[in-house]
ROTOR-923723 format. One line per 4 residues: number of its first residue (from 0); for each residue x, y, z of C-alpha. Coordinates in nm, 2 decimals. Example, Ala and Ser with C-alpha at 12.3 -4.5 7.8 and 13.67 -1.06 7.14 Angstrom:
BEGIN
0 = 1.23 -0.45 0.78  1.37 -0.11 0.71
end
This chain:
BEGIN
0 = -0.01 0.01 0.01  0.15 0.34 -0.06  0.06 0.63 0.13  0.02 0.98 -0.08
4 = -0.05 1.31 0.10  -0.22 1.64 -0.01  0.03 1.92 -0.06  -0.11 2.11 -0.36
8 = -0.18 2.49 -0.30  -0.51 2.61 -0.18  -0.72 2.61 -0.50  -0.48 2.28 -0.70
12 = -0.46 1.94 -0.68  -0.11 1.87 -0.75  0.08 1.52 -0.75  0.46 1.48 -0.69
16 = 0.73 1.27 -0.89  0.67 1.00 -0.62  0.29 1.00 -0.68  0.26 1.14 -0.33
20 = -0.06 1.35 -0.32  -0.11 1.61 -0.06  -0.38 1.87 0.00  -0.37 2.07 0.31
24 = -0.12 1.86 0.50  -0.38 1.57 0.49  -0.28 1.24 0.31  -0.43 0.94 0.21
28 = -0.38 0.57 0.21  -0.46 0.38 -0.16  -0.39 0.05 -0.32  -0.18 0.12 -0.64
32 = -0.48 0.01 -0.90  -0.65 0.31 -0.66  -0.36 0.56 -0.70  -0.31 0.51 -1.07
36 = -0.69 0.56 -1.12  -0.72 0.86 -0.92  -0.32 0.98 -1.07  -0.53 0.94 -1.45
40 = -0.84 1.17 -1.37  -0.65 1.42 -1.20  -0.38 1.42 -1.50  -0.68 1.47 -1.73
44 = -0.89 1.74 -1.48  -1.19 1.84 -1.67  -1.20 1.61 -1.90  -1.43 1.32 -1.93
48 = -1.25 0.98 -1.95  -1.44 0.70 -2.04  -1.42 0.33 -1.90  -1.25 0.19 -2.20
52 = -0.94 0.47 -2.15  -0.94 0.37 -1.79  -0.89 -0.02 -1.87  -0.63 0.04 -2.17
56 = -0.41 0.30 -1.93  -0.44 0.16 -1.57  -0.55 -0.21 -1.65  -0.32 -0.19 -1.99
60 = -0.63 -0.37 -2.17  -0.66 -0.67 -1.92  -1.03 -0.78 -1.93  -1.18 -0.56 -1.66
64 = -1.57 -0.56 -1.54  -1.79 -0.24 -1.49  -1.82 -0.33 -1.14  -1.44 -0.33 -1.06
68 = -1.42 0.01 -1.19  -1.72 0.15 -0.98  -1.60 -0.04 -0.68  -1.22 0.14 -0.75
72 = -1.38 0.48 -0.79  -1.59 0.45 -0.49  -1.31 0.36 -0.26  -1.13 0.66 -0.37
76 = -1.44 0.89 -0.33  -1.46 0.70 0.02  -1.08 0.80 0.14  -1.10 1.15 -0.02
80 = -1.41 1.24 0.19  -1.21 1.09 0.52  -0.92 1.31 0.45  -1.17 1.60 0.38
84 = -1.54 1.63 0.36  -1.68 1.74 0.04  -1.32 1.65 -0.11  -1.50 1.31 -0.29
88 = -1.73 1.57 -0.50  -1.40 1.65 -0.71  -1.49 1.33 -0.91  -1.79 1.37 -1.08
92 = -2.02 1.05 -1.23  -2.17 1.06 -1.56  -2.36 0.77 -1.60  -2.33 0.54 -1.91
96 = -2.05 0.77 -2.05  -1.73 0.76 -1.79  -1.60 0.98 -1.51  -1.46 1.37 -1.46
100 = -1.23 1.54 -1.24  -1.35 1.88 -1.19  -0.98 2.00 -1.08  -1.03 2.24 -0.81
104 = -1.22 2.24 -0.48  -1.27 2.59 -0.32  -1.52 2.51 -0.05  -1.75 2.21 0.07
108 = -1.90 2.06 -0.24  -2.29 2.08 -0.24  -2.30 1.88 -0.53  -2.50 1.54 -0.52
112 = -2.22 1.25 -0.52  -2.29 0.92 -0.63  -2.31 0.76 -0.31  -2.53 1.00 -0.20
116 = -2.74 0.95 -0.51  -2.73 0.61 -0.45  -2.88 0.61 -0.03  -3.12 0.89 -0.21
120 = -3.28 0.66 -0.45  -3.24 0.37 -0.22  -3.48 0.55 0.01  -3.73 0.54 -0.20
124 = -4.00 0.25 -0.18  -4.07 0.32 -0.55  -3.85 0.14 -0.86  -3.57 0.38 -0.98
128 = -3.35 0.24 -1.24  -3.14 0.43 -1.51  -3.05 0.25 -1.80  -2.77 0.38 -2.14
132 = -2.89 0.47 -2.49  -2.84 0.09 -2.56  -3.04 -0.07 -2.27  -2.79 -0.16 -2.05
136 = -2.89 -0.13 -1.66  -2.65 0.16 -1.52  -2.81 0.21 -1.17  -3.11 0.05 -1.00
140 = -3.22 0.12 -0.66  -3.27 -0.10 -0.34  -3.66 -0.17 -0.45  -3.57 -0.29 -0.78
144 = -3.30 -0.55 -0.68  -3.55 -0.70 -0.45  -3.82 -0.67 -0.68  -3.60 -0.87 -0.95
148 = -3.41 -1.06 -0.71  -3.08 -0.91 -0.81  -2.91 -0.87 -0.49  -2.52 -1.02 -0.51
152 = -2.60 -1.05 -0.92  -2.35 -0.86 -1.17  -2.64 -0.72 -1.24  -2.47 -0.36 -1.40
156 = -2.44 -0.28 -1.76  -2.70 -0.58 -1.83  -2.97 -0.58 -2.08  -3.29 -0.68 -1.99
160 = -3.29 -0.99 -2.16  -2.94 -1.05 -1.98  -3.10 -0.99 -1.68  -3.39 -1.23 -1.76
164 = -3.14 -1.51 -1.76  -2.98 -1.39 -1.43  -3.33 -1.41 -1.24  -3.60 -1.61 -1.23
168 = -3.79 -1.77 -1.54  -4.09 -1.61 -1.40  -3.97 -1.26 -1.49  -3.89 -1.30 -1.86
172 = -4.22 -1.21 -1.95  -4.20 -0.87 -1.75  -3.84 -0.82 -1.92  -4.00 -0.86 -2.25
176 = -4.26 -0.62 -2.17  -4.00 -0.35 -2.02  -3.79 -0.38 -2.41  -4.14 -0.28 -2.56
180 = -4.23 -0.03 -2.33  -3.87 0.12 -2.37  -3.91 0.14 -2.75  -4.20 0.34 -2.69
184 = -4.07 0.62 -2.48  -3.76 0.62 -2.73  -3.99 0.68 -3.02  -4.23 0.93 -2.84
188 = -3.93 1.11 -2.75  -4.11 1.22 -2.44  -4.22 1.08 -2.10  -4.47 0.80 -2.13
192 = -4.69 0.62 -1.90  -4.78 0.23 -1.89  -4.89 -0.03 -1.65  -4.68 -0.33 -1.61
196 = -4.71 -0.64 -1.44  -4.39 -0.81 -1.24  -4.40 -1.15 -1.05  -4.28 -1.03 -0.72
200 = -4.08 -1.33 -0.55  -4.20 -1.22 -0.20  -4.54 -1.07 -0.27  -4.63 -1.26 -0.58
204 = -4.78 -1.09 -0.88  -4.78 -0.69 -0.86  -4.88 -0.42 -1.12  -4.65 -0.12 -1.15
208 = -4.75 0.23 -1.29  -4.43 0.31 -1.49  -4.27 0.65 -1.62  -4.01 0.64 -1.89
212 = -3.82 0.95 -1.97  -3.59 0.95 -2.23  -3.27 1.16 -2.27  -3.08 1.28 -2.57
216 = -2.72 1.39 -2.71  -2.69 1.69 -2.92  -2.70 1.49 -3.21  -3.01 1.33 -3.14
220 = -2.86 1.01 -3.04  -2.98 0.81 -2.71  -2.83 0.94 -2.41  -3.00 0.77 -2.10
224 = -3.37 0.65 -2.01  -3.47 0.71 -1.69  -3.75 0.48 -1.53  -3.97 0.54 -1.24
228 = -4.21 0.27 -1.11  -4.47 0.31 -0.83  -4.65 -0.03 -0.71  -5.02 0.03 -0.75
232 = -5.12 -0.32 -0.66  -5.31 -0.22 -0.38  -5.48 0.11 -0.51  -5.55 -0.09 -0.84
236 = -5.71 -0.38 -0.68  -5.92 -0.13 -0.45  -6.03 0.08 -0.75  -6.15 -0.27 -0.88
240 = -6.31 -0.36 -0.58  -6.49 -0.01 -0.59  -6.60 -0.03 -0.94  -6.72 -0.38 -0.87
244 = -6.90 -0.24 -0.54  -7.01 0.06 -0.81  -7.17 -0.16 -1.02  -7.37 -0.37 -0.74
248 = -7.50 -0.09 -0.59  -7.59 0.04 -0.94  -7.75 -0.27 -1.04  -7.88 -0.34 -0.67
252 = -8.28 -0.42 -0.66  -8.28 -0.28 -0.30  -8.23 0.13 -0.29  -7.91 0.26 -0.19
256 = -7.86 0.61 -0.02  -7.48 0.73 0.10  -7.47 1.04 0.32  -7.19 1.21 0.49
260 = -7.13 1.23 0.84  -7.38 1.51 0.88  -7.64 1.34 0.71  -7.64 1.50 0.35
264 = -7.68 1.28 0.09  -7.40 1.20 -0.14  -7.49 0.94 -0.39  -7.79 0.74 -0.46
268 = -7.83 0.42 -0.69  -8.07 0.37 -0.97  -8.34 0.13 -0.75  -8.36 0.47 -0.54
272 = -8.50 0.63 -0.83  -8.73 0.37 -0.89  -8.86 0.34 -0.53  -8.84 0.72 -0.44
276 = -8.90 0.89 -0.79  -8.65 1.09 -0.70  -8.34 1.15 -0.95  -7.99 1.18 -0.81
280 = -7.97 1.56 -0.92  -8.31 1.67 -0.71  -8.15 1.50 -0.40  -7.79 1.50 -0.42
284 = -7.66 1.75 -0.09  -8.04 1.73 0.08  -8.12 1.50 0.41  -8.31 1.24 0.35
288 = -8.58 1.36 0.58  -8.75 1.50 0.23  -8.86 1.12 0.21  -9.00 1.16 0.56
292 = -9.40 1.05 0.56  -9.47 1.21 0.88  -9.62 0.89 1.04  -9.32 0.82 1.29
296 = -9.33 1.04 1.59  -9.00 1.21 1.72  -8.93 0.98 1.94  -8.95 0.70 1.68
300 = -8.62 0.86 1.55  -8.47 0.95 1.86  -8.47 0.58 1.95  -8.36 0.48 1.56
304 = -8.05 0.77 1.61  -7.99 0.64 1.94  -7.94 0.27 1.86  -7.75 0.36 1.52
308 = -7.53 0.55 1.77  -7.49 0.28 1.99  -7.47 -0.03 1.77  -7.37 0.11 1.45
312 = -7.66 0.00 1.26  -8.05 0.02 1.29  -8.30 -0.21 1.05  -8.66 -0.23 1.08
316 = -8.99 -0.11 0.88  -9.05 0.26 0.82  -9.33 0.43 0.63  -9.18 0.69 0.36
320 = -9.36 0.95 0.08  -9.25 0.96 -0.28  -9.22 1.23 -0.49  -9.60 1.18 -0.62
324 = -9.68 1.20 -0.22  -9.77 0.84 -0.18  -9.66 0.68 0.12  -9.53 0.35 0.12
328 = -9.40 0.10 0.38  -9.02 0.02 0.31  -8.77 -0.22 0.47  -8.48 -0.03 0.58
332 = -8.12 -0.06 0.66  -7.89 0.17 0.85  -7.49 0.15 0.90  -7.23 0.40 1.03
336 = -6.90 0.42 0.84  -6.61 0.52 1.09  -6.25 0.60 1.01  -5.96 0.43 1.16
340 = -6.00 0.70 1.48  -6.35 0.61 1.53  -6.48 0.89 1.40  -6.80 0.87 1.15
344 = -6.77 0.95 0.80  -7.07 0.81 0.59  -7.39 0.67 0.66  -7.52 0.39 0.42
348 = -7.90 0.30 0.41  -8.03 0.02 0.22  -8.42 0.00 0.15  -8.70 -0.13 -0.05
352 = -9.06 -0.08 -0.13  -9.24 -0.38 0.06  -9.60 -0.24 -0.03  -9.68 -0.61 -0.25
356 = -9.54 -0.79 0.04  -9.76 -0.60 0.31  -10.07 -0.62 0.08  -9.97 -1.02 0.04
360 = -9.91 -1.08 0.44  -10.23 -0.87 0.53  -10.42 -1.09 0.24  -10.29 -1.40 0.40
364 = -10.36 -1.29 0.73  -10.75 -1.15 0.62  -10.77 -1.52 0.52  -10.68 -1.66 0.83
368 = -10.91 -1.48 1.01  -11.20 -1.43 0.78  -11.48 -1.62 0.60  -11.37 -1.63 0.22
372 = -11.72 -1.54 0.09  -11.89 -1.30 0.32  -11.53 -1.16 0.42  -11.68 -1.16 0.78
376 = -11.45 -1.27 1.08  -11.43 -1.67 1.11  -11.44 -1.85 1.45  -11.11 -1.77 1.51
380 = -11.11 -1.40 1.51  -11.41 -1.42 1.68  -11.25 -1.58 1.98  -10.98 -1.35 1.99
384 = -11.23 -1.05 2.00  -11.49 -1.24 2.22  -11.16 -1.27 2.49  -11.09 -0.95 2.45
388 = -11.41 -0.82 2.53  -11.45 -1.05 2.82  -11.16 -0.85 2.96  -11.31 -0.51 2.92
392 = -11.62 -0.66 3.09  -11.44 -0.80 3.37  -11.30 -0.45 3.41  -11.55 -0.24 3.35
396 = -11.85 -0.42 3.54  -12.02 -0.47 3.23  -12.17 -0.79 3.01  -12.12 -0.95 2.65
400 = -12.33 -1.12 2.47  -12.32 -1.38 2.23  -12.62 -1.42 1.94  -12.59 -1.74 1.77
404 = -12.80 -1.72 1.45  -12.95 -2.01 1.20  -13.11 -1.92 0.86  -13.42 -2.09 0.88
408 = -13.50 -2.33 0.54  -13.16 -2.24 0.40  -13.12 -2.59 0.29  -13.41 -2.56 0.09
412 = -13.26 -2.25 -0.08  -12.94 -2.46 -0.19  -13.14 -2.79 -0.31  -13.38 -2.61 -0.50
416 = -13.19 -2.33 -0.66  -12.81 -2.40 -0.61  -12.55 -2.31 -0.44  -12.47 -2.01 -0.66
420 = -12.84 -1.84 -0.53  -12.76 -1.98 -0.18  -12.41 -1.81 -0.18  -12.56 -1.49 -0.30
424 = -12.84 -1.50 -0.05  -12.58 -1.53 0.23  -12.40 -1.21 0.11  -12.75 -1.01 0.11
428 = -12.82 -1.16 0.45  -12.45 -1.03 0.58  -12.53 -0.69 0.46  -12.83 -0.66 0.62
432 = -12.69 -0.79 0.95  -12.39 -0.53 0.92  -12.67 -0.27 0.94  -12.83 -0.41 1.25
436 = -12.54 -0.38 1.48  -12.29 -0.11 1.61  -11.92 -0.02 1.48  -11.80 -0.20 1.78
440 = -11.99 -0.57 1.76  -11.85 -0.83 1.53  -12.06 -1.04 1.31  -11.91 -1.35 1.26
444 = -12.02 -1.66 1.00  -11.91 -2.01 1.10  -11.98 -2.19 0.80  -12.31 -2.27 0.61
448 = -12.58 -2.08 0.74  -12.46 -2.01 1.08  -12.38 -1.67 1.19  -12.24 -1.52 1.57
452 = -12.26 -1.18 1.66  -12.07 -1.05 1.94  -12.21 -0.73 2.13  -11.96 -0.64 2.41
456 = -11.97 -0.37 2.65  -12.32 -0.41 2.75  -12.46 -0.21 3.02  -12.83 -0.35 2.99
460 = -12.93 -0.72 2.90  -13.21 -0.58 2.73  -12.97 -0.44 2.44  -12.88 -0.82 2.33
464 = -13.26 -0.87 2.30  -13.34 -0.53 2.08  -13.06 -0.65 1.85  -13.21 -0.98 1.79
468 = -13.54 -0.81 1.74  -13.40 -0.55 1.50  -13.21 -0.88 1.30  -13.58 -1.04 1.27
472 = -13.73 -0.72 1.16  -13.47 -0.67 0.86  -13.47 -1.01 0.78  -13.85 -1.02 0.72
476 = -13.82 -0.83 0.38  -13.81 -1.08 0.12  -13.45 -1.09 -0.10  -13.45 -1.07 -0.50
480 = -13.17 -1.28 -0.60  -13.13 -1.38 -0.96  -13.53 -1.31 -1.03  -13.59 -1.53 -0.71
484 = -13.81 -1.37 -0.47  -13.67 -1.58 -0.11  -13.87 -1.49 0.22  -13.59 -1.55 0.54
488 = -13.54 -1.57 0.89  -13.37 -1.64 1.16  -13.37 -1.86 1.51  -13.13 -1.68 1.75
492 = -13.01 -1.79 2.05  -12.82 -1.58 2.32  -12.62 -1.64 2.58  -12.46 -1.37 2.83
496 = -12.11 -1.32 2.96  -12.04 -1.35 3.26  -12.39 -1.48 3.35  -12.40 -1.76 3.17
500 = -12.06 -1.84 3.07  -11.71 -1.71 3.11  -11.51 -1.88 2.80  -11.58 -1.88 2.46
504 = -11.65 -2.24 2.38  -11.89 -2.29 2.70  -12.06 -1.94 2.58  -12.11 -2.04 2.25
508 = -12.25 -2.38 2.30  -12.49 -2.22 2.56  -12.62 -1.97 2.29  -12.63 -2.26 2.04
512 = -12.86 -2.46 2.28  -13.07 -2.15 2.29  -13.11 -2.12 1.94  -13.26 -2.45 1.92
516 = -13.49 -2.39 2.18  -13.57 -2.06 1.92  -13.65 -2.31 1.65  -13.87 -2.55 1.87
520 = -14.03 -2.20 1.94  -14.17 -2.19 1.56  -13.85 -1.99 1.42  -13.80 -1.65 1.34
524 = -13.80 -1.59 1.67  -13.52 -1.55 1.96  -13.47 -1.71 2.31  -13.19 -1.68 2.58
528 = -13.05 -1.91 2.74  -13.18 -1.84 3.08  -13.53 -1.84 3.11  -13.58 -1.56 3.31
532 = -13.37 -1.33 3.07  -13.66 -1.44 2.77  -13.92 -1.27 3.05  -13.73 -0.99 3.05
536 = -13.65 -0.96 2.68  -14.03 -0.98 2.64  -14.10 -0.70 2.88  -13.87 -0.49 2.69
540 = -14.03 -0.58 2.34  -14.37 -0.46 2.53  -14.24 -0.15 2.65  -14.09 -0.06 2.31
544 = -14.44 -0.12 2.18  -14.57 0.10 2.40  -14.36 0.37 2.31  -14.48 0.35 1.97
548 = -14.81 0.37 2.07  -14.73 0.65 2.34  -14.56 0.87 2.04  -14.86 0.86 1.82
552 = -15.11 0.92 2.14  -14.92 1.22 2.24  -14.85 1.06 2.62  -14.54 1.27 2.66
556 = -14.49 1.56 2.86  -14.22 1.79 2.97  -14.12 1.92 3.31  -13.85 2.18 3.38
560 = -13.62 2.25 3.63  -13.51 2.59 3.71  -13.17 2.70 3.71  -13.02 2.98 3.94
564 = -12.74 3.19 3.96  -12.56 3.11 4.23  -12.46 3.47 4.33  -12.77 3.66 4.33
568 = -13.03 3.35 4.36  -13.21 3.44 4.03  -13.36 3.19 3.81  -13.18 3.26 3.46
572 = -13.32 2.96 3.29  -13.45 2.56 3.29  -13.38 2.24 3.18  -13.66 2.05 2.96
576 = -13.70 1.70 3.10  -13.91 1.46 2.96  -14.19 1.25 3.09  -14.38 0.94 2.97
580 = -14.75 0.99 3.11  -14.88 0.64 3.03  -15.25 0.51 3.09  -15.15 0.18 3.23
584 = -14.81 0.23 3.40  -14.86 0.64 3.53  -14.56 0.87 3.53  -14.26 0.69 3.40
588 = -13.92 0.80 3.47  -13.69 0.89 3.17  -13.41 0.62 3.33  -13.63 0.36 3.26
592 = -13.76 0.42 2.87  -13.48 0.65 2.74  -13.23 0.33 2.70  -13.53 0.12 2.56
596 = -13.58 0.46 2.27  -13.22 0.45 2.21  -13.22 0.08 2.13  -13.51 0.07 1.87
600 = -13.46 0.41 1.71  -13.74 0.59 1.86  -13.56 0.87 2.03  -13.50 1.03 1.74
604 = -13.86 1.14 1.68  -13.90 1.15 2.06  -13.62 1.41 2.09  -13.75 1.60 1.79
608 = -14.10 1.63 2.01  -13.90 1.76 2.31  -13.72 2.02 2.12  -14.02 2.15 1.97
612 = -14.26 2.14 2.26  -13.96 2.31 2.51  -13.94 2.61 2.25  -14.29 2.64 2.21
616 = -14.35 2.67 2.60  -14.06 2.91 2.63  -14.21 3.14 2.34  -14.56 3.11 2.55
620 = -14.34 3.27 2.85  -14.21 3.56 2.64  -14.55 3.59 2.50  -14.72 3.63 2.86
624 = -14.48 3.93 2.94  -14.22 3.73 3.14  -13.87 3.82 3.14  -13.67 3.60 2.87
628 = -13.45 3.32 2.97  -13.30 3.04 2.80  -13.47 2.65 2.77  -13.20 2.39 2.75
632 = -13.26 2.05 2.58  -13.07 1.73 2.57  -12.97 1.56 2.27  -12.89 1.23 2.20
636 = -12.58 1.11 1.98  -12.88 0.95 1.76  -12.99 1.25 1.66  -12.66 1.36 1.60
640 = -12.56 1.10 1.35  -12.89 1.15 1.12  -12.72 1.42 0.95  -13.01 1.68 0.97
644 = -13.01 1.82 1.33  -12.91 2.17 1.23  -13.19 2.20 0.99  -13.46 2.02 1.26
648 = -13.34 2.30 1.47  -13.42 2.62 1.21  -13.72 2.44 1.14  -13.84 2.43 1.50
652 = -13.73 2.80 1.59  -13.90 2.93 1.27  -14.20 2.74 1.35  -14.23 2.85 1.73
656 = -14.10 3.20 1.67  -13.82 3.15 1.95  -13.50 3.37 1.91  -13.16 3.13 1.93
660 = -13.03 3.28 2.18  -13.33 3.16 2.44  -13.23 2.81 2.31  -12.94 2.56 2.48
664 = -12.89 2.28 2.36  -12.69 2.02 2.60  -12.44 1.76 2.44  -12.27 1.45 2.61
668 = -11.94 1.38 2.61  -12.02 1.07 2.41  -12.16 1.29 2.11  -11.81 1.49 2.12
672 = -11.59 1.21 2.08  -11.78 1.02 1.79  -11.67 1.19 1.46  -11.51 1.46 1.60
676 = -11.46 1.67 1.22  -11.81 1.61 1.18  -11.97 1.72 1.53  -11.71 2.01 1.50
680 = -11.89 2.11 1.20  -12.25 2.10 1.36  -12.13 2.27 1.64  -11.97 2.60 1.44
684 = -12.34 2.61 1.26  -12.56 2.61 1.58  -12.30 2.89 1.73  -12.35 3.09 1.37
688 = -12.72 3.02 1.44  -12.67 3.20 1.79  -12.77 2.89 2.02  -12.61 2.83 2.33
692 = -12.44 2.50 2.37  -12.32 2.31 2.70  -12.17 1.96 2.81  -12.37 1.77 3.03
696 = -12.27 1.55 3.29  -11.90 1.66 3.24  -11.61 1.46 3.39  -11.79 1.13 3.35
700 = -11.72 1.07 3.01  -11.38 1.09 2.83  -11.31 1.45 2.81  -11.03 1.61 2.60
704 = -10.90 1.97 2.68  -10.80 1.97 2.30  -11.20 1.91 2.23  -11.29 2.15 2.45
708 = -11.11 2.42 2.28  -11.19 2.35 1.97  -11.58 2.28 2.04  -11.60 2.63 2.20
712 = -11.90 2.52 2.40  -12.07 2.82 2.64  -12.11 2.62 3.00  -11.98 2.30 3.15
716 = -12.25 2.10 3.40  -12.06 1.93 3.68  -12.23 1.60 3.71  -12.45 1.57 4.01
720 = -12.24 1.23 4.10  -11.96 1.47 4.19  -12.16 1.73 4.39  -12.37 1.49 4.58
724 = -12.04 1.41 4.80  -11.82 1.68 4.74  -11.87 1.83 5.11  -11.73 1.47 5.25
728 = -11.50 1.33 4.98  -11.19 1.50 4.92  -11.18 1.33 4.57  -11.50 1.46 4.47
732 = -11.46 1.79 4.59  -11.08 1.78 4.37  -11.30 1.72 4.10  -11.52 1.98 4.09
736 = -11.24 2.21 4.24  -11.07 2.16 3.88  -11.39 2.15 3.66  -11.49 2.48 3.80
740 = -11.12 2.59 3.77  -11.08 2.46 3.43  -11.40 2.62 3.26  -11.36 2.98 3.42
744 = -10.96 2.93 3.21  -11.16 2.86 2.91  -11.38 3.15 2.99  -11.70 2.90 3.02
748 = -12.01 2.92 3.28  -12.01 2.66 3.54  -12.31 2.50 3.61  -12.36 2.20 3.89
752 = -12.62 1.98 3.90  -12.81 1.80 4.20  -12.78 2.05 4.47  -12.97 1.90 4.79
756 = -12.83 2.11 5.07  -12.70 2.42 5.18  -12.33 2.34 5.31  -12.32 2.21 4.91
760 = -12.47 2.55 4.78  -12.25 2.72 4.98  -11.90 2.52 4.90  -12.00 2.59 4.53
764 = -12.03 2.94 4.58  -11.67 2.95 4.76  -11.54 2.78 4.46  -11.64 3.02 4.25
768 = -11.95 2.81 4.08  -12.14 3.03 3.84  -12.50 2.86 3.85  -12.68 2.58 4.02
772 = -12.98 2.33 3.96  -13.15 2.06 4.20  -13.38 1.98 4.46  -13.27 2.25 4.72
776 = -13.38 2.53 4.49  -13.67 2.31 4.29  -13.77 1.96 4.18  -13.86 1.91 3.80
780 = -14.24 2.06 3.77  -14.46 2.10 3.48  -14.49 2.41 3.27  -14.78 2.58 3.49
784 = -14.59 2.57 3.82  -14.30 2.75 3.66  -14.54 2.98 3.56  -14.67 3.04 3.91
788 = -14.31 3.10 4.03  -14.22 3.34 3.75  -14.56 3.57 3.88  -14.47 3.51 4.22
792 = -14.10 3.64 4.13  -14.19 3.94 3.94  -14.49 4.04 4.21  -14.21 4.02 4.49
796 = -14.00 4.23 4.27  -14.25 4.51 4.22  -14.32 4.50 4.61  -13.96 4.51 4.70
800 = -13.92 4.79 4.45
end
């Protein structure tokens, strides 16, 4: 080994006669070959020295590999760098051409040395390589060496085909593709992009996005090809997966909505448009609530989002509205998408219109619980409704009834006219039966000619006999079916819950037995299972017959109970109360005959008579010179349902010449809660006429503050059941207090019924009650008693004046 020193001046690099090399007193230790290469480069400072020149002058033309020369240069640079940092930059490597000694060093070099360049490209995960103009590999980074498994192999200055021979046979196709893409780049004369596949020993098939940039000499000959390759395998696979997912979503039969974290719509698929009618442009950027039907409450959506936050998904049935306004059921599945930090980035909703499925389910459910011919409930549904009715009766201490109906002589119709006519007859019978019962009742067909009717929530046993009698009357009219006039009748058996039985099977069996008893009695009749009930039924029927006669013979009379201002004691009106003056039964109270009149429908003509008679009498009092006051008349729910109550009242007022202001109509709470919109319309018309309105027996029904506000009545009447015990029962006292306060807050007058003691009157006065009526002041009395009272009051007033 030979030692050399740097002994040159500051900016010069000198070699003495003994090949000693010095610079600023620093020495280098080099092998002879390395020293010879360095000396040759220094002697030719500034010139480009090719590898061939170095081989000829230093190796005397002996065969030498490119790697040997590169290693020699690398060692020289390393020694220079150790002697004086930056001195290695005096030797420049020009890839593919040779080496150049720059000749001077005035400061630390900032130029990129070969080792730094190699370190730089090795730091890149991308593939980096340089080829000379003849396609020989000059530089490649570690990523490229690993990719082609070239570690430790003499790859430098090799062509692609030569490298293919050094590496795995799997790479042959890749190297051949490289040659083809190289030529494309050279011919293009500018950077080109291509996608190339490489078989990686460590990772299998890889996909690279390659950029090849050609460089040319001044004469246009090929100088160098710079190759940059980025592994885009995962990206390509991800994009392919996205494309596949997009196609799946696009062609999915289920609607898909993707929203951002703020629930703004980002994307919808084709099925979304088919289900909702909205195209993508109409909903992108909007909130999915544009589809809301309004059927779900805020609580529903609150629970939905709560579960979504906790569990990350929600699925269930929901109602939405499409672009045309149609509300439809859908099955909805919502999922949250979170990033690696757990933050919500997207929501994905998948849904489908399940209208057809729901309709099919409903149809199947209907067929499971209904008779296919008449569409009436079958035995299964009847049993279920009976169980509910029995439970309600047990809670409310009411009754229920099963009416077992058998169509008399129906077999003869089938045998003589055929089953088609028989079926048409059954349909006609079912229609007539529906006109004989309430909406809350159930008509069921068990099969053949047997029907069963469930009557729930009965207050009176007589209601069952009334319904049975109505059925017999409706069936008495013949049917015209296919040109055949058919006379029909029913034999009806009645069983009562809980008196006759407490379970469905038992009660049905007893009603069936009662039906056969009715057949034995001559058909076209009804019988209770219990004989005593048959007696009551006959009495009820007789009472209804007598009511028909009483209406014709004008046996009804009105009594009037005065109403007083509680503070002044002045009479301010009367309530008209009907009485039946029967030649056989004497004076019959309304509690006994009004229910029968309601059951048979006579309450409508009777109510109209009461209205006309009360208005006529009030006009007589006014014509006699008495101070005008209002007469209160009770209206029944049936009068309202008839639909002509307003016209009737207008006619009566015109006929009796009574001003509307002196008529007060008392409505029960049961009227107000049935068909609210219709009732509200009627009340508005009555108020427009100028008639006063009050709610009778307030607190005993199903009052609603909303209804009170909407109906805008004038008075509330506190039921006497609360007034009777309010001075001894804190609960009743609290109810009375609440009703008075409620009424006054709505600017209504409060009337207390059934006041019988002075203590009650004083308590009501203290609570602020406005008006009273009851036995303390007067029993209901005939009209002439009111006339006498008015005269006495007026005489007393004149005497006092």
